[in-house]
C-alpha positions in Angstrom: 10.1 1.8 1.9 11.8 1.5 5.2 12.5 -0.8 8.1 11.2 -0.3 11.6 13.4 -0.9 14.7 11.5 -4.1 15.4 12.5 -5.5 12.0 9.2 -5.0 10.2 9.2 -3.4 6.8 6.9 -0.6 6.0 5.7 0.3 2.5 3.5 3.0 1.3 2.3 4.8 -1.9 2.3 8.5 -1.2 0.1 9.2 -4.2 -2.6 7.1 -2.6 -3.3 8.4 0.9 -3.8 5.6 3.4 -2.1 3.0 1.4 0.5 1.8 3.9 1.3 -1.7 5.1 3.8 -3.6 7.2 5.4 -6.9 6.2 7.8 -9.3 7.9 10.1 -9.1 4.9 10.7 -6.5 2.2 9.1 -8.7 -0.4 6.0 -9.2 1.7 5.6 -5.5 2.3 5.9 -4.8 -1.4 3.3 -7.5 -2.3 0.9 -6.3 0.4 1.1 -2.6 -0.6 0.5 -3.5 -4.3 -2.6 -5.5 -3.3 -4.0 -2.7 -1.1 -3.3 -0.1 -3.9 -5.3 -2.2 -6.4 -8.2 -2.5 -3.9 -8.2 1.2 -3.3 -8.2 2.0 -7.0 -10.9 -0.6 -7.7 -13.1 0.9 -5.0 -12.6 4.4 -6.4 -13.6 3.3 -9.9 -16.6 1.4 -8.5 -17.8 4.5 -6.7 -17.2 6.8 -9.7 -14.4 8.8 -8.2 -12.1 10.6 -10.6 -8.7 9.2 -11.1 -5.7 11.5 -11.5 
């Protein structure tokens, strides 16, 4: 997690490529990255992809 020069927070989950979000606050970025991670995992399960 880091903060951009413009003040936005960026959060990602390196183990899930493409799971990266921005938030106005640190808390918002954390909440948004968790939601996106769950969506990505649910999509993978739905499509029968193997999970590590």
